[in-house]
PDB file with one MODEL, atoms N, CA, C and O in Angstrom:
MODEL        1
ATOM      1  N   MET A   1      33.546  50.369 -15.164  1.00  0.00           N
ATOM      2  CA  MET A   1      32.579  51.294 -15.734  1.00  0.00           C
ATOM      3  C   MET A   1      31.393  50.479 -16.241  1.00  0.00           C
ATOM      4  O   MET A   1      31.559  49.351 -16.704  1.00  0.00           O
ATOM      5  N   ASN A   2      30.206  51.053 -16.150  1.00  0.00           N
ATOM      6  CA  ASN A   2      29.027  50.348 -16.647  1.00  0.00           C
ATOM      7  C   ASN A   2      28.436  51.074 -17.860  1.00  0.00           C
ATOM      8  O   ASN A   2      28.951  52.112 -18.278  1.00  0.00           O
ATOM      9  N   LEU A   3      27.362  50.530 -18.419  1.00  0.00           N
ATOM     10  CA  LEU A   3      26.795  51.086 -19.649  1.00  0.00           C
ATOM     11  C   LEU A   3      26.252  52.500 -19.500  1.00  0.00           C
ATOM     12  O   LEU A   3      26.202  53.242 -20.481  1.00  0.00           O
ATOM     13  N   THR A   4      25.850  52.884 -18.309  1.00  0.00           N
ATOM     14  CA  THR A   4      25.320  54.240 -18.137  1.00  0.00           C
ATOM     15  C   THR A   4      26.400  55.294 -18.347  1.00  0.00           C
ATOM     16  O   THR A   4      26.086  56.453 -18.615  1.00  0.00           O
ATOM     17  N   GLU A   5      27.671  54.905 -18.229  1.00  0.00           N
ATOM     18  CA  GLU A   5      28.794  55.829 -18.404  1.00  0.00           C
ATOM     19  C   GLU A   5      29.430  55.725 -19.787  1.00  0.00           C
ATOM     20  O   GLU A   5      30.393  56.434 -20.079  1.00  0.00           O
ATOM     21  N   ALA A   6      28.905  54.857 -20.632  1.00  0.00           N
ATOM     22  CA  ALA A   6      29.496  54.614 -21.951  1.00  0.00           C
ATOM     23  C   ALA A   6      29.254  55.778 -22.912  1.00  0.00           C
ATOM     24  O   ALA A   6      28.253  56.488 -22.814  1.00  0.00           O
ATOM     25  N   ILE A   7      30.172  55.951 -23.823  1.00  0.00           N
ATOM     26  CA  ILE A   7      30.058  56.965 -24.871  1.00  0.00           C
ATOM     27  C   ILE A   7      29.232  56.367 -26.011  1.00  0.00           C
ATOM     28  O   ILE A   7      29.452  55.224 -26.413  1.00  0.00           O
ATOM     29  N   GLU A   8      28.283  57.145 -26.524  1.00  0.00           N
ATOM     30  CA  GLU A   8      27.423  56.670 -27.609  1.00  0.00           C
ATOM     31  C   GLU A   8      28.246  56.360 -28.862  1.00  0.00           C
ATOM     32  O   GLU A   8      29.217  57.048 -29.179  1.00  0.00           O
ATOM     33  N   GLU A   9      27.825  55.299 -29.567  1.00  0.00           N
ATOM     34  CA  GLU A   9      28.406  54.846 -30.836  1.00  0.00           C
ATOM     35  C   GLU A   9      29.819  54.276 -30.707  1.00  0.00           C
ATOM     36  O   GLU A   9      30.473  54.035 -31.721  1.00  0.00           O
ATOM     37  N   LYS A  10      30.301  54.057 -29.488  1.00  0.00           N
ATOM     38  CA  LYS A  10      31.606  53.447 -29.283  1.00  0.00           C
ATOM     39  C   LYS A  10      31.413  51.995 -28.880  1.00  0.00           C
ATOM     40  O   LYS A  10      30.557  51.685 -28.052  1.00  0.00           O
ATOM     41  N   GLU A  11      32.205  51.105 -29.463  1.00  0.00           N
ATOM     42  CA  GLU A  11      32.083  49.679 -29.174  1.00  0.00           C
ATOM     43  C   GLU A  11      32.895  49.313 -27.932  1.00  0.00           C
ATOM     44  O   GLU A  11      34.049  49.717 -27.790  1.00  0.00           O
ATOM     45  N   TYR A  12      32.280  48.550 -27.042  1.00  0.00           N
ATOM     46  CA  TYR A  12      32.919  48.096 -25.812  1.00  0.00           C
ATOM     47  C   TYR A  12      32.835  46.580 -25.712  1.00  0.00           C
ATOM     48  O   TYR A  12      31.995  45.952 -26.357  1.00  0.00           O
ATOM     49  N   VAL A  13      33.710  45.999 -24.899  1.00  0.00           N
ATOM     50  CA  VAL A  13      33.662  44.568 -24.618  1.00  0.00           C
ATOM     51  C   VAL A  13      33.100  44.389 -23.212  1.00  0.00           C
ATOM     52  O   VAL A  13      33.545  45.046 -22.271  1.00  0.00           O
ATOM     53  N   ILE A  14      32.129  43.505 -23.075  1.00  0.00           N
ATOM     54  CA  ILE A  14      31.509  43.245 -21.771  1.00  0.00           C
ATOM     55  C   ILE A  14      32.499  42.477 -20.906  1.00  0.00           C
ATOM     56  O   ILE A  14      32.981  41.415 -21.301  1.00  0.00           O
ATOM     57  N   LYS A  15      32.802  43.011 -19.731  1.00  0.00           N
ATOM     58  CA  LYS A  15      33.708  42.344 -18.796  1.00  0.00           C
ATOM     59  C   LYS A  15      32.956  41.394 -17.884  1.00  0.00           C
ATOM     60  O   LYS A  15      33.418  40.285 -17.614  1.00  0.00           O
ATOM     61  N   SER A  16      31.785  41.832 -17.405  1.00  0.00           N
ATOM     62  CA  SER A  16      30.981  40.972 -16.535  1.00  0.00           C
ATOM     63  C   SER A  16      29.559  41.490 -16.437  1.00  0.00           C
ATOM     64  O   SER A  16      29.256  42.622 -16.813  1.00  0.00           O
ATOM     65  N   ILE A  17      28.694  40.626 -15.919  1.00  0.00           N
ATOM     66  CA  ILE A  17      27.315  40.986 -15.632  1.00  0.00           C
ATOM     67  C   ILE A  17      27.164  40.905 -14.120  1.00  0.00           C
ATOM     68  O   ILE A  17      27.341  39.836 -13.536  1.00  0.00           O
ATOM     69  N   ASP A  18      26.840  42.017 -13.489  1.00  0.00           N
ATOM     70  CA  ASP A  18      26.810  42.110 -12.025  1.00  0.00           C
ATOM     71  C   ASP A  18      25.377  42.071 -11.499  1.00  0.00           C
ATOM     72  O   ASP A  18      24.831  43.096 -11.092  1.00  0.00           O
ATOM     73  N   THR A  19      24.764  40.867 -11.511  1.00  0.00           N
ATOM     74  CA  THR A  19      23.421  40.706 -10.953  1.00  0.00           C
ATOM     75  C   THR A  19      23.406  39.502 -10.014  1.00  0.00           C
ATOM     76  O   THR A  19      24.257  38.617 -10.099  1.00  0.00           O
ATOM     77  N   ASP A  20      22.437  39.490  -9.134  1.00  0.00           N
ATOM     78  CA  ASP A  20      22.248  38.349  -8.230  1.00  0.00           C
ATOM     79  C   ASP A  20      21.067  37.495  -8.679  1.00  0.00           C
ATOM     80  O   ASP A  20      20.700  36.537  -7.998  1.00  0.00           O
ATOM     81  N   ASP A  21      20.483  37.830  -9.799  1.00  0.00           N
ATOM     82  CA  ASP A  21      19.282  37.164 -10.295  1.00  0.00           C
ATOM     83  C   ASP A  21      19.640  36.211 -11.442  1.00  0.00           C
ATOM     84  O   ASP A  21      20.033  36.658 -12.520  1.00  0.00           O
ATOM     85  N   GLU A  22      19.506  34.913 -11.215  1.00  0.00           N
ATOM     86  CA  GLU A  22      19.846  33.927 -12.242  1.00  0.00           C
ATOM     87  C   GLU A  22      18.941  34.041 -13.460  1.00  0.00           C
ATOM     88  O   GLU A  22      19.386  33.821 -14.587  1.00  0.00           O
ATOM     89  N   GLU A  23      17.684  34.381 -13.245  1.00  0.00           N
ATOM     90  CA  GLU A  23      16.740  34.528 -14.348  1.00  0.00           C
ATOM     91  C   GLU A  23      17.147  35.695 -15.250  1.00  0.00           C
ATOM     92  O   GLU A  23      17.050  35.602 -16.474  1.00  0.00           O
ATOM     93  N   LEU A  24      17.597  36.782 -14.648  1.00  0.00           N
ATOM     94  CA  LEU A  24      18.060  37.942 -15.399  1.00  0.00           C
ATOM     95  C   LEU A  24      19.335  37.603 -16.167  1.00  0.00           C
ATOM     96  O   LEU A  24      19.496  38.006 -17.318  1.00  0.00           O
ATOM     97  N   ASP A  25      20.236  36.865 -15.530  1.00  0.00           N
ATOM     98  CA  ASP A  25      21.460  36.417 -16.216  1.00  0.00           C
ATOM     99  C   ASP A  25      21.119  35.572 -17.443  1.00  0.00           C
ATOM    100  O   ASP A  25      21.718  35.739 -18.505  1.00  0.00           O
ATOM    101  N   ALA A  26      20.160  34.669 -17.292  1.00  0.00           N
ATOM    102  CA  ALA A  26      19.746  33.810 -18.403  1.00  0.00           C
ATOM    103  C   ALA A  26      19.120  34.636 -19.527  1.00  0.00           C
ATOM    104  O   ALA A  26      19.348  34.360 -20.704  1.00  0.00           O
ATOM    105  N   PHE A  27      18.327  35.655 -19.160  1.00  0.00           N
ATOM    106  CA  PHE A  27      17.715  36.523 -20.159  1.00  0.00           C
ATOM    107  C   PHE A  27      18.779  37.279 -20.947  1.00  0.00           C
ATOM    108  O   PHE A  27      18.724  37.334 -22.176  1.00  0.00           O
ATOM    109  N   LEU A  28      19.745  37.860 -20.240  1.00  0.00           N
ATOM    110  CA  LEU A  28      20.819  38.594 -20.915  1.00  0.00           C
ATOM    111  C   LEU A  28      21.637  37.669 -21.819  1.00  0.00           C
ATOM    112  O   LEU A  28      22.025  38.052 -22.922  1.00  0.00           O
ATOM    113  N   PHE A  29      21.892  36.457 -21.346  1.00  0.00           N
ATOM    114  CA  PHE A  29      22.636  35.491 -22.152  1.00  0.00           C
ATOM    115  C   PHE A  29      21.870  35.171 -23.438  1.00  0.00           C
ATOM    116  O   PHE A  29      22.478  35.018 -24.497  1.00  0.00           O
ATOM    117  N   SER A  30      20.546  35.071 -23.353  1.00  0.00           N
ATOM    118  CA  SER A  30      19.739  34.778 -24.541  1.00  0.00           C
ATOM    119  C   SER A  30      19.788  35.917 -25.559  1.00  0.00           C
ATOM    120  O   SER A  30      19.590  35.694 -26.754  1.00  0.00           O
ATOM    121  N   LEU A  31      20.054  37.138 -25.086  1.00  0.00           N
ATOM    122  CA  LEU A  31      20.203  38.284 -25.995  1.00  0.00           C
ATOM    123  C   LEU A  31      21.603  38.339 -26.615  1.00  0.00           C
ATOM    124  O   LEU A  31      21.839  39.083 -27.566  1.00  0.00           O
ATOM    125  N   GLY A  32      22.524  37.545 -26.067  1.00  0.00           N
ATOM    126  CA  GLY A  32      23.907  37.579 -26.527  1.00  0.00           C
ATOM    127  C   GLY A  32      24.765  38.492 -25.680  1.00  0.00           C
ATOM    128  O   GLY A  32      25.864  38.871 -26.086  1.00  0.00           O
ATOM    129  N   CYS A  33      24.273  38.845 -24.510  1.00  0.00           N
ATOM    130  CA  CYS A  33      24.969  39.762 -23.605  1.00  0.00           C
ATOM    131  C   CYS A  33      25.685  38.956 -22.525  1.00  0.00           C
ATOM    132  O   CYS A  33      25.079  38.586 -21.519  1.00  0.00           O
ATOM    133  N   TYR A  34      26.970  38.684 -22.734  1.00  0.00           N
ATOM    134  CA  TYR A  34      27.776  37.914 -21.790  1.00  0.00           C
ATOM    135  C   TYR A  34      29.228  38.343 -21.893  1.00  0.00           C
ATOM    136  O   TYR A  34      29.598  39.051 -22.830  1.00  0.00           O
ATOM    137  N   SER A  35      30.045  37.931 -20.956  1.00  0.00           N
ATOM    138  CA  SER A  35      31.459  38.333 -20.913  1.00  0.00           C
ATOM    139  C   SER A  35      32.167  37.998 -22.225  1.00  0.00           C
ATOM    140  O   SER A  35      32.024  36.905 -22.771  1.00  0.00           O
ATOM    141  N   GLY A  36      32.939  38.981 -22.714  1.00  0.00           N
ATOM    142  CA  GLY A  36      33.703  38.798 -23.937  1.00  0.00           C
ATOM    143  C   GLY A  36      32.987  39.263 -25.191  1.00  0.00           C
ATOM    144  O   GLY A  36      33.616  39.410 -26.239  1.00  0.00           O
ATOM    145  N   GLU A  37      31.693  39.494 -25.107  1.00  0.00           N
ATOM    146  CA  GLU A  37      30.908  39.930 -26.259  1.00  0.00           C
ATOM    147  C   GLU A  37      31.006  41.452 -26.394  1.00  0.00           C
ATOM    148  O   GLU A  37      31.150  42.159 -25.397  1.00  0.00           O
ATOM    149  N   THR A  38      30.929  41.951 -27.632  1.00  0.00           N
ATOM    150  CA  THR A  38      30.969  43.396 -27.853  1.00  0.00           C
ATOM    151  C   THR A  38      29.561  43.979 -27.733  1.00  0.00           C
ATOM    152  O   THR A  38      28.568  43.323 -28.048  1.00  0.00           O
ATOM    153  N   ILE A  39      29.504  45.223 -27.271  1.00  0.00           N
ATOM    154  CA  ILE A  39      28.238  45.931 -27.111  1.00  0.00           C
ATOM    155  C   ILE A  39      28.464  47.400 -27.459  1.00  0.00           C
ATOM    156  O   ILE A  39      29.514  47.963 -27.152  1.00  0.00           O
ATOM    157  N   THR A  40      27.479  48.010 -28.098  1.00  0.00           N
ATOM    158  CA  THR A  40      27.560  49.418 -28.474  1.00  0.00           C
ATOM    159  C   THR A  40      26.332  50.143 -27.949  1.00  0.00           C
ATOM    160  O   THR A  40      25.208  49.682 -28.146  1.00  0.00           O
ATOM    161  N   VAL A  41      26.536  51.277 -27.281  1.00  0.00           N
ATOM    162  CA  VAL A  41      25.413  52.107 -26.843  1.00  0.00           C
ATOM    163  C   VAL A  41      25.032  53.013 -28.005  1.00  0.00           C
ATOM    164  O   VAL A  41      25.823  53.850 -28.439  1.00  0.00           O
ATOM    165  N   ILE A  42      23.807  52.836 -28.504  1.00  0.00           N
ATOM    166  CA  ILE A  42      23.325  53.648 -29.622  1.00  0.00           C
ATOM    167  C   ILE A  42      22.917  55.027 -29.121  1.00  0.00           C
ATOM    168  O   ILE A  42      23.286  56.041 -29.714  1.00  0.00           O
ATOM    169  N   SER A  43      22.154  55.067 -28.026  1.00  0.00           N
ATOM    170  CA  SER A  43      21.769  56.350 -27.424  1.00  0.00           C
ATOM    171  C   SER A  43      21.364  56.151 -25.973  1.00  0.00           C
ATOM    172  O   SER A  43      20.922  55.074 -25.574  1.00  0.00           O
ATOM    173  N   HIS A  44      21.524  57.216 -25.192  1.00  0.00           N
ATOM    174  CA  HIS A  44      21.111  57.223 -23.795  1.00  0.00           C
ATOM    175  C   HIS A  44      19.725  57.840 -23.724  1.00  0.00           C
ATOM    176  O   HIS A  44      19.443  58.849 -24.370  1.00  0.00           O
ATOM    177  N   LEU A  45      18.871  57.220 -22.935  1.00  0.00           N
ATOM    178  CA  LEU A  45      17.524  57.728 -22.724  1.00  0.00           C
ATOM    179  C   LEU A  45      17.361  58.075 -21.253  1.00  0.00           C
ATOM    180  O   LEU A  45      18.208  57.731 -20.429  1.00  0.00           O
ATOM    181  N   LYS A  46      16.281  58.752 -20.931  1.00  0.00           N
ATOM    182  CA  LYS A  46      16.033  59.147 -19.551  1.00  0.00           C
ATOM    183  C   LYS A  46      15.970  57.941 -18.610  1.00  0.00           C
ATOM    184  O   LYS A  46      16.493  57.991 -17.497  1.00  0.00           O
ATOM    185  N   GLY A  47      15.327  56.856 -19.060  1.00  0.00           N
ATOM    186  CA  GLY A  47      15.157  55.687 -18.210  1.00  0.00           C
ATOM    187  C   GLY A  47      16.113  54.553 -18.505  1.00  0.00           C
ATOM    188  O   GLY A  47      15.942  53.470 -17.945  1.00  0.00           O
ATOM    189  N   GLY A  48      17.111  54.740 -19.353  1.00  0.00           N
ATOM    190  CA  GLY A  48      18.056  53.672 -19.706  1.00  0.00           C
ATOM    191  C   GLY A  48      18.819  54.005 -20.972  1.00  0.00           C
ATOM    192  O   GLY A  48      19.274  55.133 -21.160  1.00  0.00           O
ATOM    193  N   CYS A  49      18.957  53.006 -21.843  1.00  0.00           N
ATOM    194  CA  CYS A  49      19.673  53.248 -23.096  1.00  0.00           C
ATOM    195  C   CYS A  49      19.304  52.205 -24.145  1.00  0.00           C
ATOM    196  O   CYS A  49      18.756  51.149 -23.831  1.00  0.00           O
ATOM    197  N   ILE A  50      19.614  52.524 -25.386  1.00  0.00           N
ATOM    198  CA  ILE A  50      19.434  51.601 -26.499  1.00  0.00           C
ATOM    199  C   ILE A  50      20.809  51.066 -26.846  1.00  0.00           C
ATOM    200  O   ILE A  50      21.749  51.831 -27.059  1.00  0.00           O
ATOM    201  N   VAL A  51      20.921  49.739 -26.901  1.00  0.00           N
ATOM    202  CA  VAL A  51      22.201  49.103 -27.169  1.00  0.00           C
ATOM    203  C   VAL A  51      22.108  48.195 -28.384  1.00  0.00           C
ATOM    204  O   VAL A  51      21.033  47.731 -28.763  1.00  0.00           O
ATOM    205  N   SER A  52      23.253  47.959 -28.973  1.00  0.00           N
ATOM    206  CA  SER A  52      23.364  47.016 -30.082  1.00  0.00           C
ATOM    207  C   SER A  52      24.251  45.865 -29.621  1.00  0.00           C
ATOM    208  O   SER A  52      25.401  46.066 -29.233  1.00  0.00           O
ATOM    209  N   ILE A  53      23.698  44.656 -29.671  1.00  0.00           N
ATOM    210  CA  ILE A  53      24.428  43.443 -29.327  1.00  0.00           C
ATOM    211  C   ILE A  53      24.279  42.500 -30.508  1.00  0.00           C
ATOM    212  O   ILE A  53      23.165  42.160 -30.906  1.00  0.00           O
ATOM    213  N   LYS A  54      25.408  42.081 -31.067  1.00  0.00           N
ATOM    214  CA  LYS A  54      25.400  41.254 -32.277  1.00  0.00           C
ATOM    215  C   LYS A  54      24.607  41.990 -33.347  1.00  0.00           C
ATOM    216  O   LYS A  54      24.972  43.111 -33.703  1.00  0.00           O
ATOM    217  N   ASP A  55      23.533  41.401 -33.874  1.00  0.00           N
ATOM    218  CA  ASP A  55      22.751  42.045 -34.935  1.00  0.00           C
ATOM    219  C   ASP A  55      21.441  42.639 -34.424  1.00  0.00           C
ATOM    220  O   ASP A  55      20.585  43.018 -35.225  1.00  0.00           O
ATOM    221  N   GLY A  56      21.270  42.727 -33.104  1.00  0.00           N
ATOM    222  CA  GLY A  56      20.014  43.230 -32.554  1.00  0.00           C
ATOM    223  C   GLY A  56      20.180  44.524 -31.792  1.00  0.00           C
ATOM    224  O   GLY A  56      21.257  44.838 -31.284  1.00  0.00           O
ATOM    225  N   ARG A  57      19.084  45.272 -31.721  1.00  0.00           N
ATOM    226  CA  ARG A  57      19.043  46.500 -30.919  1.00  0.00           C
ATOM    227  C   ARG A  57      18.009  46.318 -29.828  1.00  0.00           C
ATOM    228  O   ARG A  57      16.909  45.820 -30.069  1.00  0.00           O
ATOM    229  N   TYR A  58      18.381  46.732 -28.609  1.00  0.00           N
ATOM    230  CA  TYR A  58      17.513  46.527 -27.464  1.00  0.00           C
ATOM    231  C   TYR A  58      17.456  47.790 -26.616  1.00  0.00           C
ATOM    232  O   TYR A  58      18.443  48.514 -26.486  1.00  0.00           O
ATOM    233  N   ASN A  59      16.287  48.041 -26.044  1.00  0.00           N
ATOM    234  CA  ASN A  59      16.105  49.139 -25.110  1.00  0.00           C
ATOM    235  C   ASN A  59      16.185  48.534 -23.709  1.00  0.00           C
ATOM    236  O   ASN A  59      15.339  47.721 -23.337  1.00  0.00           O
ATOM    237  N   ILE A  60      17.184  48.919 -22.941  1.00  0.00           N
ATOM    238  CA  ILE A  60      17.328  48.371 -21.588  1.00  0.00           C
ATOM    239  C   ILE A  60      17.182  49.489 -20.562  1.00  0.00           C
ATOM    240  O   ILE A  60      17.553  50.635 -20.815  1.00  0.00           O
ATOM    241  N   ASP A  61      16.639  49.137 -19.406  1.00  0.00           N
ATOM    242  CA  ASP A  61      16.427  50.154 -18.376  1.00  0.00           C
ATOM    243  C   ASP A  61      17.725  50.477 -17.640  1.00  0.00           C
ATOM    244  O   ASP A  61      18.739  49.799 -17.802  1.00  0.00           O
ATOM    245  N   LYS A  62      17.665  51.519 -16.838  1.00  0.00           N
ATOM    246  CA  LYS A  62      18.861  52.017 -16.145  1.00  0.00           C
ATOM    247  C   LYS A  62      19.453  50.977 -15.200  1.00  0.00           C
ATOM    248  O   LYS A  62      20.673  50.831 -15.130  1.00  0.00           O
ATOM    249  N   GLN A  63      18.608  50.256 -14.475  1.00  0.00           N
ATOM    250  CA  GLN A  63      19.082  49.246 -13.533  1.00  0.00           C
ATOM    251  C   GLN A  63      19.857  48.145 -14.257  1.00  0.00           C
ATOM    252  O   GLN A  63      20.898  47.700 -13.774  1.00  0.00           O
ATOM    253  N   LEU A  64      19.365  47.712 -15.389  1.00  0.00           N
ATOM    254  CA  LEU A  64      20.037  46.683 -16.164  1.00  0.00           C
ATOM    255  C   LEU A  64      21.332  47.229 -16.769  1.00  0.00           C
ATOM    256  O   LEU A  64      22.340  46.523 -16.811  1.00  0.00           O
ATOM    257  N   ALA A  65      21.311  48.472 -17.234  1.00  0.00           N
ATOM    258  CA  ALA A  65      22.514  49.085 -17.794  1.00  0.00           C
ATOM    259  C   ALA A  65      23.613  49.202 -16.744  1.00  0.00           C
ATOM    260  O   ALA A  65      24.794  49.058 -17.060  1.00  0.00           O
ATOM    261  N   GLU A  66      23.229  49.462 -15.504  1.00  0.00           N
ATOM    262  CA  GLU A  66      24.211  49.555 -14.426  1.00  0.00           C
ATOM    263  C   GLU A  66      24.821  48.196 -14.082  1.00  0.00           C
ATOM    264  O   GLU A  66      25.927  48.130 -13.546  1.00  0.00           O
ATOM    265  N   ALA A  67      24.110  47.120 -14.387  1.00  0.00           N
ATOM    266  CA  ALA A  67      24.587  45.771 -14.083  1.00  0.00           C
ATOM    267  C   ALA A  67      25.587  45.237 -15.121  1.00  0.00           C
ATOM    268  O   ALA A  67      26.316  44.282 -14.852  1.00  0.00           O
ATOM    269  N   ILE A  68      25.613  45.855 -16.297  1.00  0.00           N
ATOM    270  CA  ILE A  68      26.512  45.403 -17.376  1.00  0.00           C
ATOM    271  C   ILE A  68      27.829  46.185 -17.255  1.00  0.00           C
ATOM    272  O   ILE A  68      27.871  47.390 -17.501  1.00  0.00           O
ATOM    273  N   ILE A  69      28.876  45.495 -16.881  1.00  0.00           N
ATOM    274  CA  ILE A  69      30.195  46.111 -16.672  1.00  0.00           C
ATOM    275  C   ILE A  69      31.006  45.978 -17.944  1.00  0.00           C
ATOM    276  O   ILE A  69      31.158  44.887 -18.492  1.00  0.00           O
ATOM    277  N   ILE A  70      31.531  47.118 -18.408  1.00  0.00           N
ATOM    278  CA  ILE A  70      32.341  47.134 -19.644  1.00  0.00           C
ATOM    279  C   ILE A  70      33.767  47.568 -19.350  1.00  0.00           C
ATOM    280  O   ILE A  70      34.590  47.640 -20.263  1.00  0.00           O
TER     281      ILE A  70
ENDMDL
END
């Protein structure tokens, strides 16, 4: 399951990041988004969702949300 299917306000553990782009992987890692880390979907938006990772909140687009496997 990916982030687009996640229930709002429920905490999940990231299983993997499914991208072919090393630069995107590095960006997500810099946000603290990597396997084993917890992530919470705050709300779903038309073009993506707002997530909480560690102590930060981020707005990510739908394509990126689909790449984060929980």
